[in-house]
N, C-alpha and C positions, 0 to 999 in steps of 0.2 A: 886856903882858908876853908874850914868846914862849913857845909851848908846847914841852915837851920833845919830842925826836925819838927814835924807835926806834933803838937802837944799831946802827951799821953793821956791827958784828962779829957780830951775831946773825941767824940765818936767819929770814926772814919768810914764806917760801913754804910754803903748806899742803901736807900730804900729800893726794894726789888723793882718796882715799876718805873723808877726814874733813871736807872743806869743806861747810858748810851756811850758807845765807843766807835769812833770812826778812824780807821787806820789810814793815814796818809800814805798812799803809794804813788810816788812821783814816777812818771814814765822815765825809763832810762835815757840817758843822753846817747846820741848816736853820732859817730864820726865816719864819714866815707873815707876809705883808704884808696890810694892810687891803684893798688892791686890787692886782690883778695876780698875777704868779707868785710862787712861794716863792723867797726868796733863799737861795742855797747858797754856802758858802765853806769853805776849808780850816780845820781846827782849829788847825794849827801851820804855821809858815812853813818849818821845818826838817824834812826827811825823815830819819828814823833807821832804819837796818836792823840787825837782830840777826844777827850772824855768829859761827859757832863753827868751829874747826878745830884741828888738831894741827900743831905744827912739830917737826921732828927736829933735835936739837942735840947737839953733842959737849960734853965737860966744860968747855971754855973758854967756849963760847957760853952754856952753862947758868949758869955763874958770873956772866957779864956780864948775862944776863937777870934773875937774882934780885937783883942789885945795882940794876939799873934799876927793877925793880918795887918793891923795898922802900925804897930811898933816894930815887931821883929822883921816883918817883910817889907816895911816901908810902903804901906798901902798896896800890898800885893805885887810889888815890882821885882822882888827877889825870887830866885829859885829855891826850892826846899825839898826835903825828903819826906815821903809819905807812903803809907801802906795803901795800895789800891787793888781793886778787883780786876783781874785780867780776863774774866770770862770763865775761868776754871778754878782759880785759887787766888788768895791774897798774896801780893808780892810787894816788896819795898822798891820804890822807884824815885828818881828825881823828877820833880814836876814844877810847873809854873802856871800861873793863871793866864788864860788865853788873852791875847791882846784885845783891848776894847771891851772887856767884860769885868764886872765886879760881882761879888757874891750877893745874892738877893735873899732876904729873909721873909718868910711867910709864917704867921702865927697859926698853930694848929690847935692850941688850947691855952689855958691860963699860964702854964709854965713850960710849954713845949713849942718849939719852933722848927721849921724846916729851912735849912740854908741850902740854896742852889749854888753849886760850884761848876765852873767850866775850866778844865785844866788841859795843859799840854803835857803829855806823859812821855818821857824819854825811854827808848829801848823797850817798848812793850811788846 
């Protein structure tokens, strides 16, 4: 089944001062061997980074975002594909909202709002 895609009508570019990315680098697992060196390997095959940022949206974009979040993603429970900033360029990745977080809205003006997103980004 294909993953939902971030709505093309909604801004995905983070505000410069809000973007934060924390790469989860789990310590490798180690196994002592009877003879020879210790065997080391990755705990997981998929690298997941925690990313948070704000997007600025107008009223139309905001309505489209909340419809996508509530209806398409089932209140943010589903994974989806989105274009994200990796620190050097925009790339398309599979993402999900971080466990225990919900998007927060802050009004910046009459028709402009900032929506704070906290995402888990796969293979960043």
